[in-house]
Backbone and ligand atoms as CSV (ligand in chain L), in Angstrom:
chain,resi,resn,atom,element,x,y,z
A,1,THR,N,N,-30.489,-13.459,-12.923
A,1,THR,CA,C,-29.401,-12.652,-12.259
A,1,THR,C,C,-29.919,-11.354,-11.767
A,2,VAL,N,N,-29.376,-10.920,-10.638
A,2,VAL,CA,C,-29.770,-9.749,-9.999
A,2,VAL,C,C,-29.114,-8.521,-10.559
A,3,GLU,N,N,-29.780,-7.390,-10.620
A,3,GLU,CA,C,-29.139,-6.179,-11.116
A,3,GLU,C,C,-28.172,-5.582,-10.115
A,4,LEU,N,N,-27.120,-5.002,-10.593
A,4,LEU,CA,C,-26.166,-4.353,-9.709
A,4,LEU,C,C,-26.880,-3.178,-8.995
A,5,ASN,N,N,-26.701,-3.083,-7.700
A,5,ASN,CA,C,-27.270,-1.982,-6.949
A,5,ASN,C,C,-26.755,-0.593,-7.524
A,6,GLN,N,N,-27.669,0.317,-7.602
A,6,GLN,CA,C,-27.400,1.660,-8.144
A,6,GLN,C,C,-26.192,2.280,-7.457
A,7,ALA,N,N,-26.089,2.041,-6.178
A,7,ALA,CA,C,-24.947,2.657,-5.416
A,7,ALA,C,C,-23.553,2.287,-5.874
A,8,LEU,N,N,-23.485,1.171,-6.669
A,8,LEU,CA,C,-22.233,0.680,-7.094
A,8,LEU,C,C,-21.977,0.698,-8.537
A,9,LEU,N,N,-22.827,1.424,-9.265
A,9,LEU,CA,C,-22.676,1.466,-10.745
A,9,LEU,C,C,-21.293,1.863,-11.217
A,10,ALA,N,N,-20.728,2.823,-10.401
A,10,ALA,CA,C,-19.341,3.311,-10.800
A,10,ALA,C,C,-18.286,2.283,-10.656
A,11,LEU,N,N,-18.600,1.173,-10.048
A,11,LEU,CA,C,-17.589,0.049,-9.869
A,11,LEU,C,C,-17.901,-1.170,-10.709
A,12,ASP,N,N,-18.777,-0.995,-11.665
A,12,ASP,CA,C,-19.227,-2.170,-12.523
A,12,ASP,C,C,-18.011,-2.817,-13.285
A,13,TRP,N,N,-16.965,-2.024,-13.506
A,13,TRP,CA,C,-15.841,-2.535,-14.294
A,13,TRP,C,C,-15.019,-3.544,-13.467
A,14,LEU,N,N,-15.253,-3.621,-12.199
A,14,LEU,CA,C,-14.516,-4.567,-11.365
A,14,LEU,C,C,-15.082,-5.950,-11.423
A,15,LEU,N,N,-16.436,-6.051,-11.647
A,15,LEU,CA,C,-17.123,-7.340,-11.457
A,15,LEU,C,C,-16.650,-8.473,-12.357
A,16,GLY,N,N,-16.545,-9.690,-11.769
A,16,GLY,CA,C,-16.206,-10.779,-12.569
A,16,GLY,C,C,-14.843,-11.386,-11.970
A,17,THR,N,N,-14.217,-12.252,-12.732
A,17,THR,CA,C,-13.030,-12.984,-12.268
A,17,THR,C,C,-11.876,-12.500,-13.078
A,18,TRP,N,N,-10.756,-12.286,-12.455
A,18,TRP,CA,C,-9.487,-11.847,-13.059
A,18,TRP,C,C,-8.324,-12.727,-12.672
A,19,GLU,N,N,-7.586,-13.141,-13.643
A,19,GLU,CA,C,-6.387,-13.957,-13.349
A,19,GLU,C,C,-5.148,-13.212,-13.783
A,20,SER,N,N,-4.051,-13.325,-12.923
A,20,SER,CA,C,-2.769,-12.632,-13.301
A,20,SER,C,C,-2.413,-13.111,-14.607
A,21,ASP,N,N,-1.989,-12.163,-15.466
A,21,ASP,CA,C,-1.579,-12.567,-16.846
A,21,ASP,C,C,-0.194,-13.046,-16.876
A,22,GLU,N,N,0.729,-12.361,-16.112
A,22,GLU,CA,C,2.048,-12.845,-15.873
A,22,GLU,C,C,2.266,-12.808,-14.392
A,23,PRO,N,N,3.213,-13.610,-13.856
A,23,PRO,CA,C,3.349,-13.589,-12.393
A,23,PRO,C,C,3.592,-12.214,-11.842
A,24,GLY,N,N,2.895,-11.934,-10.734
A,24,GLY,CA,C,3.132,-10.699,-9.987
A,24,GLY,C,C,4.484,-10.682,-9.333
A,25,GLU,N,N,4.904,-9.423,-8.961
A,25,GLU,CA,C,6.192,-9.296,-8.369
A,25,GLU,C,C,5.993,-8.910,-6.851
A,26,GLY,N,N,6.695,-9.628,-5.951
A,26,GLY,CA,C,6.604,-9.309,-4.526
A,26,GLY,C,C,7.970,-8.826,-4.081
A,27,ASN,N,N,8.043,-7.776,-3.285
A,27,ASN,CA,C,9.219,-7.127,-2.784
A,27,ASN,C,C,9.066,-6.601,-1.412
A,28,PHE,N,N,10.145,-6.440,-0.719
A,28,PHE,CA,C,10.165,-5.627,0.530
A,28,PHE,C,C,11.615,-5.665,0.957
A,29,PRO,N,N,12.112,-4.556,1.600
A,29,PRO,CA,C,13.534,-4.591,1.891
A,29,PRO,C,C,13.990,-5.805,2.700
A,30,SER,N,N,13.074,-6.269,3.596
A,30,SER,CA,C,13.442,-7.287,4.586
A,30,SER,C,C,13.176,-8.727,4.024
A,31,ILE,N,N,12.764,-8.987,2.786
A,31,ILE,CA,C,12.499,-10.268,2.319
A,31,ILE,C,C,13.140,-10.556,1.013
A,32,LYS,N,N,13.136,-11.770,0.555
A,32,LYS,CA,C,13.621,-12.165,-0.791
A,32,LYS,C,C,12.538,-11.883,-1.781
A,33,PRO,N,N,12.916,-11.210,-2.892
A,33,PRO,CA,C,11.958,-10.910,-3.902
A,33,PRO,C,C,11.247,-12.225,-4.374
A,34,PHE,N,N,9.983,-12.177,-4.718
A,34,PHE,CA,C,9.285,-13.449,-5.170
A,34,PHE,C,C,8.251,-13.162,-6.244
A,35,HIS,N,N,7.811,-14.172,-6.866
A,35,HIS,CA,C,6.723,-14.055,-7.882
A,35,HIS,C,C,5.566,-14.841,-7.389
A,36,TYR,N,N,4.337,-14.452,-7.867
A,36,TYR,CA,C,3.167,-15.105,-7.417
A,36,TYR,C,C,2.111,-14.993,-8.532
A,37,ILE,N,N,1.150,-15.861,-8.459
A,37,ILE,CA,C,-0.019,-15.716,-9.402
A,37,ILE,C,C,-1.269,-15.542,-8.536
A,38,GLU,N,N,-2.304,-14.898,-9.077
A,38,GLU,CA,C,-3.470,-14.549,-8.274
A,38,GLU,C,C,-4.665,-14.531,-9.058
A,39,THR,N,N,-5.810,-14.944,-8.446
A,39,THR,CA,C,-7.106,-14.907,-8.990
A,39,THR,C,C,-7.942,-13.974,-8.163
A,40,LEU,N,N,-8.564,-13.055,-8.724
A,40,LEU,CA,C,-9.509,-12.140,-8.062
A,40,LEU,C,C,-10.989,-12.438,-8.450
A,41,ASN,N,N,-11.886,-12.256,-7.537
A,41,ASN,CA,C,-13.316,-12.411,-7.979
A,41,ASN,C,C,-14.077,-11.245,-7.267
A,42,PHE,N,N,-14.949,-10.607,-8.008
A,42,PHE,CA,C,-15.750,-9.531,-7.468
A,42,PHE,C,C,-17.250,-9.934,-7.873
A,43,SER,N,N,-18.152,-10.007,-6.931
A,43,SER,CA,C,-19.493,-10.416,-7.214
A,43,SER,C,C,-20.390,-9.573,-6.361
A,44,HIS,N,N,-21.739,-9.721,-6.666
A,44,HIS,CA,C,-22.756,-9.000,-5.834
A,44,HIS,C,C,-24.055,-9.810,-5.810
A,45,VAL,N,N,-24.902,-9.503,-4.797
A,45,VAL,CA,C,-26.197,-10.189,-4.700
A,45,VAL,C,C,-27.267,-9.103,-4.736
A,46,GLY,N,N,-27.061,-7.876,-5.292
A,46,GLY,CA,C,-27.996,-6.900,-5.351
A,46,GLY,C,C,-27.973,-5.884,-4.247
A,47,GLN,N,N,-27.259,-6.284,-3.156
A,47,GLN,CA,C,-27.004,-5.292,-2.057
A,47,GLN,C,C,-26.138,-4.197,-2.538
A,48,PRO,N,N,-26.097,-3.052,-1.741
A,48,PRO,CA,C,-25.120,-1.986,-2.115
A,48,PRO,C,C,-23.620,-2.342,-1.660
A,49,VAL,N,N,-23.237,-3.603,-1.966
A,49,VAL,CA,C,-22.076,-4.130,-1.517
A,49,VAL,C,C,-21.423,-5.034,-2.563
A,50,ILE,N,N,-20.173,-4.968,-2.851
A,50,ILE,CA,C,-19.481,-5.956,-3.754
A,50,ILE,C,C,-18.721,-6.915,-2.765
A,51,ASN,N,N,-18.857,-8.170,-3.098
A,51,ASN,CA,C,-18.162,-9.215,-2.344
A,51,ASN,C,C,-16.891,-9.557,-3.138
A,52,PHE,N,N,-15.758,-9.747,-2.437
A,52,PHE,CA,C,-14.531,-10.060,-3.170
A,52,PHE,C,C,-13.701,-11.200,-2.518
A,53,THR,N,N,-12.970,-11.980,-3.325
A,53,THR,CA,C,-11.939,-12.786,-2.796
A,53,THR,C,C,-10.714,-12.653,-3.717
A,54,PHE,N,N,-9.600,-12.594,-3.057
A,54,PHE,CA,C,-8.255,-12.544,-3.687
A,54,PHE,C,C,-7.449,-13.783,-3.270
A,55,ASN,N,N,-7.184,-14.640,-4.099
A,55,ASN,CA,C,-6.391,-15.859,-3.783
A,55,ASN,C,C,-5.080,-15.958,-4.524
A,56,ALA,N,N,-3.933,-15.894,-3.808
A,56,ALA,CA,C,-2.694,-15.931,-4.383
A,56,ALA,C,C,-2.027,-17.305,-4.252
A,57,PHE,N,N,-1.178,-17.589,-5.257
A,57,PHE,CA,C,-0.571,-19.042,-5.274
A,57,PHE,C,C,0.908,-18.787,-5.667
A,58,HIS,N,N,1.714,-19.781,-5.297
A,58,HIS,CA,C,3.123,-19.772,-5.638
A,58,HIS,C,C,3.233,-19.928,-7.148
A,59,ALA,N,N,4.118,-19.108,-7.739
A,59,ALA,CA,C,4.175,-19.071,-9.259
A,59,ALA,C,C,4.590,-20.386,-9.874
A,60,GLU,N,N,5.440,-21.158,-9.231
A,60,GLU,CA,C,5.912,-22.411,-9.751
A,60,GLU,C,C,5.117,-23.621,-9.290
A,61,THR,N,N,5.019,-23.727,-7.963
A,61,THR,CA,C,4.334,-24.885,-7.354
A,61,THR,C,C,2.867,-24.777,-7.281
A,62,LYS,N,N,2.269,-23.580,-7.497
A,62,LYS,CA,C,0.847,-23.315,-7.422
A,62,LYS,C,C,0.322,-23.527,-6.049
A,63,LYS,N,N,1.182,-23.677,-5.064
A,63,LYS,CA,C,0.729,-23.850,-3.686
A,63,LYS,C,C,-0.039,-22.589,-3.209
A,64,PRO,N,N,-1.174,-22.785,-2.526
A,64,PRO,CA,C,-1.935,-21.620,-2.109
A,64,PRO,C,C,-1.080,-20.773,-1.086
A,65,MET,N,N,-1.124,-19.414,-1.246
A,65,MET,CA,C,-0.382,-18.561,-0.392
A,65,MET,C,C,-1.314,-17.567,0.296
A,66,HIS,N,N,-1.113,-16.220,0.016
A,66,HIS,CA,C,-1.890,-15.236,0.588
A,66,HIS,C,C,-3.370,-15.233,0.210
A,67,ARG,N,N,-4.320,-15.008,1.106
A,67,ARG,CA,C,-5.746,-14.907,0.719
A,67,ARG,C,C,-6.428,-13.858,1.468
A,68,GLU,N,N,-7.245,-13.109,0.657
A,68,GLU,CA,C,-8.011,-11.980,1.292
A,68,GLU,C,C,-9.425,-12.104,0.849
A,69,CYS,N,N,-10.326,-11.702,1.701
A,69,CYS,CA,C,-11.771,-11.607,1.231
A,69,CYS,C,C,-12.424,-10.468,1.986
A,70,GLY,N,N,-13.512,-9.993,1.387
A,70,GLY,CA,C,-14.153,-8.875,2.051
A,70,GLY,C,C,-15.316,-8.330,1.242
A,71,PHE,N,N,-15.543,-6.997,1.538
A,71,PHE,CA,C,-16.655,-6.320,1.028
A,71,PHE,C,C,-16.235,-4.868,0.587
A,72,ILE,N,N,-16.885,-4.404,-0.415
A,72,ILE,CA,C,-16.670,-3.051,-0.903
A,72,ILE,C,C,-17.959,-2.238,-0.804
A,73,ARG,N,N,-17.936,-1.094,-0.261
A,73,ARG,CA,C,-19.102,-0.182,-0.129
A,73,ARG,C,C,-18.701,1.170,-0.674
A,74,MET,N,N,-19.694,1.885,-1.114
A,74,MET,CA,C,-19.418,3.311,-1.538
A,74,MET,C,C,-20.239,4.190,-0.711
A,75,GLN,N,N,-19.802,5.404,-0.322
A,75,GLN,CA,C,-20.618,6.347,0.357
A,75,GLN,C,C,-21.614,6.990,-0.674
A,76,PRO,N,N,-22.894,6.873,-0.471
A,76,PRO,CA,C,-23.863,7.289,-1.461
A,76,PRO,C,C,-23.579,8.740,-1.893
A,77,GLY,N,N,-23.662,8.957,-3.223
A,77,GLY,CA,C,-23.544,10.327,-3.711
A,77,GLY,C,C,-22.136,10.921,-3.779
A,78,THR,N,N,-21.130,10.046,-3.494
A,78,THR,CA,C,-19.777,10.533,-3.489
A,78,THR,C,C,-18.926,9.485,-4.289
A,79,ASN,N,N,-17.640,9.822,-4.459
A,79,ASN,CA,C,-16.658,8.870,-5.048
A,79,ASN,C,C,-15.883,8.114,-3.949
A,80,ARG,N,N,-16.394,8.204,-2.749
A,80,ARG,CA,C,-15.702,7.562,-1.588
A,80,ARG,C,C,-15.899,6.078,-1.496
A,81,VAL,N,N,-14.821,5.348,-1.425
A,81,VAL,CA,C,-14.952,3.873,-1.462
A,81,VAL,C,C,-14.333,3.294,-0.236
A,82,ALA,N,N,-14.902,2.252,0.373
A,82,ALA,CA,C,-14.399,1.528,1.473
A,82,ALA,C,C,-14.187,-0.001,1.153
A,83,PHE,N,N,-13.080,-0.500,1.407
A,83,PHE,CA,C,-12.784,-1.967,1.429
A,83,PHE,C,C,-12.725,-2.498,2.861
A,84,ILE,N,N,-13.524,-3.486,3.098
A,84,ILE,CA,C,-13.541,-4.145,4.393
A,84,ILE,C,C,-12.834,-5.521,4.218
A,85,ILE,N,N,-11.684,-5.701,4.743
A,85,ILE,CA,C,-10.849,-6.868,4.404
A,85,ILE,C,C,-10.391,-7.788,5.494
A,86,ALA,N,N,-10.491,-9.064,5.250
A,86,ALA,CA,C,-9.888,-10.078,6.214
A,86,ALA,C,C,-8.812,-10.807,5.434
A,87,GLN,N,N,-7.647,-11.032,6.056
A,87,GLN,CA,C,-6.585,-11.739,5.378
A,87,GLN,C,C,-6.165,-12.949,6.211
A,88,ASN,N,N,-5.749,-14.057,5.493
A,88,ASN,CA,C,-5.524,-15.360,6.103
A,88,ASN,C,C,-4.294,-15.258,7.115
A,89,SER,N,N,-3.527,-14.144,7.036
A,89,SER,CA,C,-2.365,-14.036,7.945
A,89,SER,C,C,-2.867,-13.675,9.343
A,90,GLY,N,N,-4.183,-13.316,9.499
A,90,GLY,CA,C,-4.590,-12.877,10.802
A,90,GLY,C,C,-4.886,-11.416,10.885
A,91,LEU,N,N,-4.750,-10.671,9.736
A,91,LEU,CA,C,-4.885,-9.257,9.680
A,91,LEU,C,C,-6.288,-8.920,9.157
A,92,VAL,N,N,-6.889,-7.916,9.824
A,92,VAL,CA,C,-8.090,-7.297,9.265
A,92,VAL,C,C,-7.865,-5.890,9.018
A,93,GLU,N,N,-8.506,-5.249,8.045
A,93,GLU,CA,C,-8.279,-3.842,7.807
A,93,GLU,C,C,-9.483,-3.160,7.082
A,94,ILE,N,N,-9.612,-1.888,7.327
A,94,ILE,CA,C,-10.495,-1.037,6.591
A,94,ILE,C,C,-9.630,-0.197,5.734
A,95,GLU,N,N,-9.881,-0.152,4.407
A,95,GLU,CA,C,-9.174,0.778,3.605
A,95,GLU,C,C,-10.147,1.713,2.976
A,96,GLU,N,N,-9.896,2.975,2.917
A,96,GLU,CA,C,-10.821,3.928,2.199
A,96,GLU,C,C,-10.026,4.743,1.293
A,97,GLY,N,N,-10.748,5.299,0.314
A,97,GLY,CA,C,-10.131,6.187,-0.698
A,97,GLY,C,C,-11.071,6.680,-1.758
A,98,ASP,N,N,-10.605,7.201,-2.766
A,98,ASP,CA,C,-11.404,7.793,-3.833
A,98,ASP,C,C,-11.431,6.934,-5.105
A,99,LEU,N,N,-12.480,6.956,-5.835
A,99,LEU,CA,C,-12.591,6.408,-7.165
A,99,LEU,C,C,-12.409,7.581,-8.076
A,100,THR,N,N,-11.489,7.505,-8.981
A,100,THR,CA,C,-11.261,8.578,-9.987
A,100,THR,C,C,-11.260,7.844,-11.300
A,101,GLY,N,N,-12.296,8.057,-12.168
A,101,GLY,CA,C,-12.412,7.280,-13.348
A,101,GLY,C,C,-12.508,5.789,-12.969
A,102,GLN,N,N,-11.501,4.995,-13.500
A,102,GLN,CA,C,-11.473,3.585,-13.164
A,102,GLN,C,C,-10.253,3.305,-12.430
A,103,GLN,N,N,-9.946,4.227,-11.469
A,103,GLN,CA,C,-8.738,4.000,-10.562
A,103,GLN,C,C,-9.177,4.209,-9.123
A,104,LEU,N,N,-8.840,3.261,-8.263
A,104,LEU,CA,C,-9.044,3.339,-6.822
A,104,LEU,C,C,-7.792,3.580,-6.060
A,105,ASN,N,N,-7.718,4.659,-5.296
A,105,ASN,CA,C,-6.586,4.978,-4.439
A,105,ASN,C,C,-7.014,4.756,-2.959
A,106,LEU,N,N,-6.486,3.748,-2.363
A,106,LEU,CA,C,-6.980,3.316,-1.000
A,106,LEU,C,C,-5.891,3.401,0.059
A,107,GLN,N,N,-6.275,3.828,1.224
A,107,GLN,CA,C,-5.370,3.829,2.358
A,107,GLN,C,C,-5.994,3.184,3.551
A,108,SER,N,N,-5.228,2.448,4.334
A,108,SER,CA,C,-5.773,1.778,5.506
A,108,SER,C,C,-6.215,2.879,6.531
A,109,GLN,N,N,-7.415,2.642,7.014
A,109,GLN,CA,C,-7.967,3.509,8.110
A,109,GLN,C,C,-7.876,2.846,9.445
A,110,ALA,N,N,-7.872,1.519,9.456
A,110,ALA,CA,C,-7.807,0.728,10.605
A,110,ALA,C,C,-7.169,-0.601,10.272
A,111,VAL,N,N,-6.254,-1.069,11.128
A,111,VAL,CA,C,-5.610,-2.415,10.984
A,111,VAL,C,C,-5.652,-3.043,12.287
A,112,ALA,N,N,-6.024,-4.296,12.341
A,112,ALA,CA,C,-6.011,-5.053,13.548
A,112,ALA,C,C,-5.523,-6.509,13.264
A,113,ARG,N,N,-5.147,-7.196,14.288
A,113,ARG,CA,C,-4.559,-8.593,14.000
A,113,ARG,C,C,-4.792,-9.522,15.183
A,114,THR,N,N,-4.652,-10.761,14.974
A,114,THR,CA,C,-4.703,-11.758,16.072
A,114,THR,C,C,-3.596,-11.490,17.100
A,115,SER,N,N,-3.793,-11.769,18.277
A,115,SER,CA,C,-2.810,-11.462,19.318
A,115,SER,C,C,-1.479,-12.136,19.020
A,116,PHE,N,N,-1.566,-13.299,18.255
A,116,PHE,CA,C,-0.350,-14.130,18.050
A,116,PHE,C,C,0.140,-13.953,16.620
A,117,ALA,N,N,-0.225,-12.913,15.892
A,117,ALA,CA,C,0.232,-12.659,14.559
A,117,ALA,C,C,1.773,-12.534,14.562
A,118,ARG,N,N,2.361,-13.035,13.430
A,118,ARG,CA,C,3.761,-12.998,13.211
A,118,ARG,C,C,4.267,-11.516,13.147
A,119,GLU,N,N,5.456,-11.297,13.672
A,119,GLU,CA,C,6.064,-9.953,13.547
A,119,GLU,C,C,7.002,-9.963,12.345
A,120,PRO,N,N,7.288,-8.859,11.734
A,120,PRO,CA,C,6.907,-7.465,12.111
A,120,PRO,C,C,5.415,-7.284,11.808
A,121,HIS,N,N,4.841,-6.325,12.526
A,121,HIS,CA,C,3.339,-6.158,12.362
A,121,HIS,C,C,3.186,-5.027,11.266
A,122,VAL,N,N,2.151,-5.149,10.439
A,122,VAL,CA,C,1.846,-4.142,9.443
A,122,VAL,C,C,1.185,-2.937,10.186
A,123,GLN,N,N,1.649,-1.786,9.869
A,123,GLN,CA,C,1.120,-0.502,10.463
A,123,GLN,C,C,0.171,0.190,9.523
A,124,LYS,N,N,0.558,0.083,8.222
A,124,LYS,CA,C,-0.220,0.918,7.210
A,124,LYS,C,C,-0.179,0.192,5.921
A,125,ILE,N,N,-1.257,0.318,5.177
A,125,ILE,CA,C,-1.325,-0.287,3.869
A,125,ILE,C,C,-1.948,0.746,2.820
A,126,SER,N,N,-1.351,0.812,1.692
A,126,SER,CA,C,-2.099,1.615,0.556
A,126,SER,C,C,-2.067,0.840,-0.624
A,127,ARG,N,N,-3.082,0.950,-1.434
A,127,ARG,CA,C,-3.172,0.222,-2.674
A,127,ARG,C,C,-3.792,1.064,-3.802
A,128,VAL,N,N,-3.338,0.778,-4.985
A,128,VAL,CA,C,-3.987,1.329,-6.189
A,128,VAL,C,C,-4.454,0.164,-7.035
A,129,ILE,N,N,-5.816,0.213,-7.328
A,129,ILE,CA,C,-6.377,-0.844,-8.239
A,129,ILE,C,C,-6.974,-0.028,-9.403
A,130,GLN,N,N,-6.593,-0.347,-10.654
A,130,GLN,CA,C,-7.075,0.352,-11.734
A,130,GLN,C,C,-7.249,-0.492,-13.005
A,131,LEU,N,N,-8.294,-0.096,-13.751
A,131,LEU,CA,C,-8.504,-0.715,-15.107
A,131,LEU,C,C,-7.752,0.055,-16.023
A,132,ARG,N,N,-6.825,-0.540,-16.745
A,132,ARG,CA,C,-6.021,0.176,-17.708
A,132,ARG,C,C,-6.671,0.256,-19.048
A,133,SER,N,N,-6.184,1.117,-19.877
A,133,SER,CA,C,-6.879,1.383,-21.187
A,133,SER,C,C,-6.759,0.042,-22.091
A,134,ASP,N,N,-5.703,-0.773,-21.750
A,134,ASP,CA,C,-5.523,-2.064,-22.536
A,134,ASP,C,C,-6.497,-3.170,-22.031
A,135,GLY,N,N,-7.348,-2.796,-21.030
A,135,GLY,CA,C,-8.316,-3.818,-20.587
A,135,GLY,C,C,-7.781,-4.650,-19.338
A,136,ARG,N,N,-6.545,-4.421,-18.960
A,136,ARG,CA,C,-5.965,-5.204,-17.899
A,136,ARG,C,C,-6.268,-4.465,-16.619
A,137,LEU,N,N,-6.431,-5.252,-15.615
A,137,LEU,CA,C,-6.569,-4.705,-14.264
A,137,LEU,C,C,-5.142,-4.743,-13.601
A,138,GLU,N,N,-4.805,-3.710,-12.832
A,138,GLU,CA,C,-3.526,-3.534,-12.252
A,138,GLU,C,C,-3.601,-3.279,-10.770
A,139,GLN,N,N,-2.909,-3.931,-9.898
A,139,GLN,CA,C,-2.879,-3.697,-8.500
A,139,GLN,C,C,-1.461,-3.483,-7.959
A,140,SER,N,N,-1.275,-2.444,-7.188
A,140,SER,CA,C,-0.023,-2.146,-6.461
A,140,SER,C,C,-0.391,-2.039,-4.972
A,141,VAL,N,N,0.352,-2.736,-4.166
A,141,VAL,CA,C,0.135,-2.642,-2.734
A,141,VAL,C,C,1.472,-2.210,-2.046
A,142,SER,N,N,1.389,-1.176,-1.227
A,142,SER,CA,C,2.470,-0.776,-0.376
A,142,SER,C,C,2.123,-0.948,1.054
A,143,MET,N,N,3.139,-1.169,1.903
A,143,MET,CA,C,2.823,-1.330,3.314
A,143,MET,C,C,4.014,-0.719,4.163
A,144,ALA,N,N,3.641,-0.307,5.428
A,144,ALA,CA,C,4.638,0.038,6.351
A,144,ALA,C,C,4.473,-0.952,7.475
A,145,THR,N,N,5.662,-1.361,8.030
A,145,THR,CA,C,5.707,-2.278,9.167
A,145,THR,C,C,6.397,-1.605,10.335
A,146,ASP,N,N,6.511,-2.366,11.447
A,146,ASP,CA,C,7.207,-1.885,12.603
A,146,ASP,C,C,8.683,-1.430,12.236
A,147,ASN,N,N,9.215,-2.089,11.137
A,147,ASN,CA,C,10.637,-1.858,10.790
A,147,ASN,C,C,10.845,-1.043,9.531
A,148,GLN,N,N,9.830,-0.791,8.753
A,148,GLN,CA,C,10.055,-0.210,7.453
A,148,GLN,C,C,9.021,0.825,7.069
A,149,PRO,N,N,9.356,1.925,6.536
A,149,PRO,CA,C,8.327,2.936,6.085
A,149,PRO,C,C,7.582,2.406,4.865
A,150,LEU,N,N,6.512,3.176,4.562
A,150,LEU,CA,C,5.644,2.770,3.502
A,150,LEU,C,C,6.396,2.476,2.248
A,151,MET,N,N,6.284,1.285,1.679
A,151,MET,CA,C,7.047,0.852,0.558
A,151,MET,C,C,6.338,-0.194,-0.231
A,152,GLN,N,N,6.576,-0.356,-1.508
A,152,GLN,CA,C,5.823,-1.282,-2.350
A,152,GLN,C,C,6.083,-2.731,-1.913
A,153,HIS,N,N,5.036,-3.505,-1.702
A,153,HIS,CA,C,5.235,-4.948,-1.456
A,153,HIS,C,C,4.801,-5.843,-2.738
A,154,LEU,N,N,3.868,-5.335,-3.448
A,154,LEU,CA,C,3.225,-6.145,-4.560
A,154,LEU,C,C,2.921,-5.322,-5.780
A,155,HIS,N,N,3.133,-5.868,-6.912
A,155,HIS,CA,C,2.633,-5.327,-8.140
A,155,HIS,C,C,2.275,-6.432,-9.111
A,156,ILE,N,N,1.081,-6.320,-9.682
A,156,ILE,CA,C,0.578,-7.379,-10.545
A,156,ILE,C,C,-0.503,-6.843,-11.470
A,157,THR,N,N,-0.556,-7.533,-12.685
A,157,THR,CA,C,-1.672,-7.230,-13.622
A,157,THR,C,C,-2.465,-8.497,-13.848
A,158,TYR,N,N,-3.686,-8.212,-14.244
A,158,TYR,CA,C,-4.660,-9.382,-14.404
A,158,TYR,C,C,-5.364,-9.162,-15.812
A,159,ARG,N,N,-5.859,-10.320,-16.308
A,159,ARG,CA,C,-6.731,-10.365,-17.480
A,159,ARG,C,C,-8.018,-10.939,-17.027
A,160,ARG,N,N,-9.046,-10.351,-17.566
A,160,ARG,CA,C,-10.438,-10.858,-17.217
A,160,ARG,C,C,-10.545,-12.242,-17.731
A,161,SER,N,N,-11.124,-13.160,-16.838
A,161,SER,CA,C,-11.300,-14.539,-17.328
A,161,SER,C,C,-12.749,-14.911,-17.329
A,162,SER,N,N,-13.636,-14.095,-16.680
A,162,SER,CA,C,-15.122,-14.306,-16.893
A,162,SER,C,C,-15.841,-13.090,-16.240
L,1,LIG,C1,C,6.051,-11.062,3.582
L,1,LIG,C2,C,2.214,-8.322,4.635
L,1,LIG,C3,C,0.134,-9.789,0.496
L,1,LIG,C4,C,3.665,-12.944,-0.225
L,1,LIG,C5,C,5.167,-10.189,4.175
L,1,LIG,C6,C,5.473,-9.542,5.409
L,1,LIG,C7,C,4.372,-8.782,5.720
L,1,LIG,C8,C,3.450,-8.924,4.604
L,1,LIG,C9,C,4.171,-7.893,6.952
L,1,LIG,C10,C,6.770,-9.677,6.283
L,1,LIG,C11,C,7.695,-8.589,5.969
L,1,LIG,C12,C,8.929,-8.571,6.823
L,1,LIG,O1,O,9.316,-9.645,7.252
L,1,LIG,O2,O,9.532,-7.475,6.968
L,1,LIG,C13,C,1.367,-8.473,3.481
L,1,LIG,C14,C,0.084,-7.732,3.371
L,1,LIG,C15,C,-0.474,-8.145,2.213
L,1,LIG,C16,C,0.373,-9.131,1.685
L,1,LIG,C17,C,-0.431,-6.718,4.357
L,1,LIG,C18,C,-1.747,-7.604,1.539
L,1,LIG,C19,C,-2.302,-6.425,1.747
L,1,LIG,C20,C,0.932,-10.794,-0.038
L,1,LIG,C21,C,0.494,-11.566,-1.233
L,1,LIG,C22,C,1.526,-12.430,-1.402
L,1,LIG,C23,C,2.492,-12.220,-0.391
L,1,LIG,C24,C,-0.690,-11.347,-2.166
L,1,LIG,C25,C,1.544,-13.370,-2.530
L,1,LIG,C26,C,1.910,-14.664,-2.411
L,1,LIG,C27,C,4.624,-12.709,0.714
L,1,LIG,C28,C,5.788,-13.389,0.848
L,1,LIG,C29,C,6.594,-12.888,1.951
L,1,LIG,C30,C,5.744,-11.812,2.516
L,1,LIG,C31,C,6.343,-14.608,-0.068
L,1,LIG,C32,C,8.028,-13.225,2.441
L,1,LIG,C33,C,8.047,-14.513,3.201
L,1,LIG,C34,C,7.177,-14.377,4.396
L,1,LIG,O3,O,7.428,-13.424,5.245
L,1,LIG,O4,O,6.211,-15.164,4.435
L,1,LIG,N1,N,3.976,-9.835,3.714
L,1,LIG,N2,N,1.448,-9.257,2.420
L,1,LIG,N3,N,2.005,-11.207,0.441
L,1,LIG,N4,N,4.549,-11.771,1.727
L,1,LIG,FE1,FE,3.087,-10.423,2.034
C-alpha cells in the first residue's frame, strides 16, 4: 500500500468507503421530497490527490440514481481545498472552500454542463462535509437553479464500511 501524500494528511479522515446509515433526505421547492441511499469512496495512489466516487440509489428499489466522481486537491501550506467533480446528469463543477478541523465548507467556483442538459440549470452549489464526533460522516448539499435561490437539496449521514 502507498502512503498518503503529505499534502493531504489533513484529509486522512475521509479515506475509505462510507454507506448511508439511514436513507438521506432530498428536497427542493420544485420537486417531491425523496429518500435515497448512497455509497462514498475516497482513495489515493500516492499523488497529492484524493480520488472519489459518490453513488446514489433509490431507497426502496435500489435502482442507481445520481453519480458523481472526481478529485480532491489541497493548496499546499493552506487549509484551502478544491473538489473537481463530474456528475452523471451532464454537470461538471469546481468547488472550493476551507477545511476547519474535520469540516469542509465548499462553494462552486465554476459550473458547466452539456448543451442538452435538462432545465432548470444549476447556477450554484454549496456543500458541507464533516466527520461528526460520533464517527459518522455528514453531507449537506444546497443549490441555486434558474428558478430558485440557494436552498438545501440533500442531507445524509454515513457510517464507515471499510
Ligand atoms: C432534482 C441537481 C444530487 C436526486 C434535481 C434538480 C436539479 C438537481 C437541478 C431539478 C430541480 C428542479 O426541477 O427544480 C442536483 C445536483 C446534485 C444532485 C447539482 C449534486 C450536487 C442528487 C442526489 C440525488 C438526487 C445525490 C439522490 C438520488 C434528485 C431527485 C430529483 C432531483 C430524485 C427530482 C426528480 C428529478 O428532477 O429527477 N437535482 N442533484 N440529486 N434530484 Fe438532484
